[in-house]
N, C-alpha and C positions, 0 to 999 in steps of 0.2 A: 504494500500500500502506501503511496508516495503523497508528502500532503505539501502545499505553500499557504505561505501566507501572504495575503496581496490585499497593498493598500489602494484603497479607492480614489483618492486623490491625486495618487500615482497612475492610476492607470487611464483617467482622465489627461493628465501631464504628457504620457507616452502615446494616445494617439492624437493628441496637437501636435507635436515633434513628428510620427510620422505624418500627418497630413500636411507639415512644413515641407518636412524633404522629398513628398511629391512633387509641389511647388515648384520647390528649385531644380529634381531631376529634370521635370518637364522644362522649365525653361532652358538649362546648360542642352537638352537633345536640340532645342530648337536651336539654339547658339553654335554648334558645335559641330551640326547632324553631318554635313557633307562626309564620313567616316567610310561611304560605302558600305553599309549594313543595310537590309531590306527591315530588320525587328530595332526600331529603335521604342525607347520610354514605354517600356514590360515589366510592370514588377509584379514576379510571381512571387506571392508566398510560399514559402518553404519551412513547414512548420506539422507538428502533431494535430491531426485532427483532432483523434478525441481530447487532448489539451483544451485545445480552442475552444469546444462546445461545450466542456467546464468551466472555463472561463466566461464564454457568453449566458451560460445560467448567474454564475456570480453575480454578473454584472447586474440582472434583471433582478435577481434576489435583492440585491445591496439598495437598488431603485426603492424599495419599500422600506429600508431601516435606515435608522439613524446612525446607527454606529460605522466608524471608520475604516473597521477590518472585519476580516471572517476569514477561519478557515477552512479552506477548499481544497476535498480529498477527489483525488483521480483514481476510479476505480476502473478504467477502460484498460481493456486489453489491449488496447492499441499505443499505451503510453510505452514510452524509449524506454522506461524501466522496466517491461515487463514482456519483453522477447528483445533477442539478440537484432541487432537493426542487419536488414538484408542488402545485399550487395547489387547496386545496378544493373539494371538490366543487360546484361553480354547476349548480343544477337546469335551467336553461333549454334547451330545446334536447334534453335528454335523454330518455329514454325508459325504462320502468317496470312491471315486472308487478306485482301483487299481487294474491296467492291467498286466497280470502275475503271480499272484498272489498263483496259485496253491503250487510252490516250492520255493524254493530258496529266494533273498531277500523280492520278491513279497511277499509269507506266511509273511517271519517276519515282513514284514513292515504293515500288514494288523491286525494281532495280537496286534502290539504294540499301533494302534488303536482303537483295541476294548478294550485293557485295560485301555486306557484315554477315553471311556465311547463314544466313537467315532463310529454310525453303518456303516458297510461296504460293497459294493458292492463285491465279489472278482470274477475278470475275467478271466477267462482261455480258452484257443485257441480250444490245446489239453486234456489236463489234467484234465477230466472231474475230478474222482473219487477221486485226490488231492486235486482238488479247492471246491468238497461238504466236504472234511474233514476237508479244513482248516474253511470255511463259518460256520461251527457245533462246530468247537472249540471258534473262535469267539461269536458265539450263549453265550456257557457255561459260556463266560466270563459275559454275562448278555446283549447283544446290539443285533441287529437285523441285520442280515448278511446273504446274499444270493449268491448265485453260478450262475454266466451270461456269456452264452460262446458267444465270441466277436470276431471276426480277425481285430485287429489293421490297418491291411493293407488295409483293404475293407473301405470306408468311411460308406456305409450301414450300418453295424455291429455296427460302432463306435456312431451313432444316435443311431440307437436301444441301445444302451446299455444306453447311457444315459436316453432315456426316459422311460428305465426298470427303474433306480435308481428313478428319479423322481414320478415316481409312486407306487414304492415299497418303498422308504426311506424318498420321503415327501421333500427333499433340496438335493443340493448337495455345500458343502465348497471345499471340498481338490480334487485334480485329481494328482495319482501317476503315470505318467508316468513308468512303470517298463519294459512290455514286449519288450522281444528281442530276436534275434536269430543270426547267424555267422557258417561260415562253418571253420574247420582249414585246413589253406593253408601257407605251407611254404612262408613268402614274397620275398623270392628271385624267387619262381618259377609262373612268370606272365603270362605261359599257362597254369596255370592248374585254372585261372579265370575264370567262364563262367558267359555269359551276365544273366544266373537263379542268380548266384551268388547276381550279384549286385541287382537287380531286387528283391530278398527275403528279404535281407540281409538290405538295404534300403528302403524297402517298410514299413516291420517292425520297424525297429530303427528308422528311420526319420520320413517317411511318418504316420507314425503310430501315435506318439506323436502330428502331427501335425494336426491329422483329428479328436483324442482327443479329443485335447485340443479346437478345432473349434465347436464341437459339445455341448462340456459344458460347449463355455464361458457366453452366455445369464444365466443358473442357477448360476456359479461363482460369477457371479456379482450379481445378486439377492440380497447379501446379504451384499453387499458392502464389503467383508473381506476373497474373494477367494482366495487361493491357489494352485499352481503347482509345480508339483516336479520332474524333468524331472530324470531317471538313466541313467548316463552315465557313461564314465570310464577312465582310466588313458589315454589308448587306443587313445583318443580321443584328448589327450594334448601332448602325447611323442610316440606316432604311432606305439606304441608296442602292441602286443595282437594274435588273433587267427588268423587274416588275413588280408589284405590291404583295402580291403568293408568292414569288422568291423571297423580297426579305421578311416577310412574315413566318414563312417556314425555316428560315434561317435562325431568325433569333428564337423561334420556338426549339430549333434543334439547341440552342444556347442553353436555354433553358431545361431540357433533356440532359444536358450536358451534367448540368449542377445535381440534377434529382440521383442521375445514375453512382457519380461518384459518393454519393451519401449511400446508395441503397448497393451498393457493390462492394464497398470498404469493406475490412483491410484486403481483401485478395485482388481485390481487382482494383485498378486506378483507372479514371475515365479525364481526358482531356479534350480541348479542340483546338483548333486552327482559322486562322480567320482572316483569310486572303483577300486583299484589296483586286485590284486589277492585274488581273493575269495573260498574261504575253503570249497569244499563240493562236491555234486553231479555233479556239469554241467560241473565243469574243470575235474572230474575225469574220464567222459565218452570222453570228450574232448580232452582228453592228454594220456588216456589211462596208459602205463606201464612207463610213463614219470613224472608222478604226482608229485610222490613224490619229486625227483630230482627236477622240476620247484618249487615245493612248497617250499624245501629248500633254492633253489635258492634267492629267493625273501624273506625268511626270512631275507638271511645272508646281502639281498639287504636293505631293510627296517630299518632306524635309530631306531626304537623303537621294535626289533627284532623279529617282529611277522607279517605274513598274517592274514586278516579280516577273520571273519566271517559275516554269513548272517546277524545277528542278530547288527553287527557293522555298517553296513552298514544302516540298519533300524531304530537305533540311528540315524545317521546324517540326515536320512532325518526329524525323525519327528525333530529334533534341527531346522530344515530350516521352519517348520510349527510352530512351539507352541514359537520360538524364538522371536528377534526384529522384528517388524513389517516394518520396515527401511533397511532389507536386501531383497534386490531384482537383479536379474540377475546377480546371482553368480554361480560359478562354484566349489562346493567343495572337494578338493582332498581326500578319505578315504582308505589310503593305506601306513598307517605306518611312513611315510614319505621316502619311497622308492624314491619319484622323489629328494628326495635333493642326492642322490648318483648317479644319471643321469648325 
């Protein structure tokens, strides 16, 4: 049993100092930005989640008591004193599912995993030939890789995909919920949004990650160090992007990330990346002739002076898998600091 004596005044002083530091960090990022980084001004909490919850409860209790001090006892099994710290995840010999992995961010992520020695299930819905090429490229890196068709909006497909992964790869340690869809609709044109738009976009972008997570949960828990990364969007944080349903789906995905991080801890960590403008074929097709103008606009808004490529997003995904084991429930923007100018 671990006990801490916490001073109520010191708690609030600490919060003020934390806010002052955040403001200072934001200013510094704007001033010294162009250091050729795609991620900037992102403060990721690295903490013992059980301990944090106890302190929250303590503050709530203190708000109803005049006393300045209270003894807070931590009984959670997640306390650092109740178990040995696990090593940060090494991907050699592990296995992963990457949804929507035939092109773009999914492809880049699958190949980065393969380079780390991780076997990969390359999921696709329509891009069979592209997915087969990604799997072949992964195999050329010395790992087992298979391409499997599954529509993540269909629950039975998700469950079947996980069964194939376990049968072919032997285990499952990582799930990357990357599959996504949209339709480009001017935000002001509300009448252009159809019920099918809502069903299709929410089905793939929100229901899909939930169904894949549910199907994979037992397998991810089996080795006690599972990891899920959802590929969200800056649209879910700033309500900008291809359409209102798309922004809503990514905002809901961010909330789902937080809820799953609580529900699946401590055996599974759940985080998300939130890319901004991603240079490449997907936006070229969606924006058409406006692509270069929109790209130039976002390069001008980003304090680092550039937009991200698919591999930049994949690098952020890998950082959440192989980095600190105490990072969970976080949404990591990957957009060159463009949100600092919003």
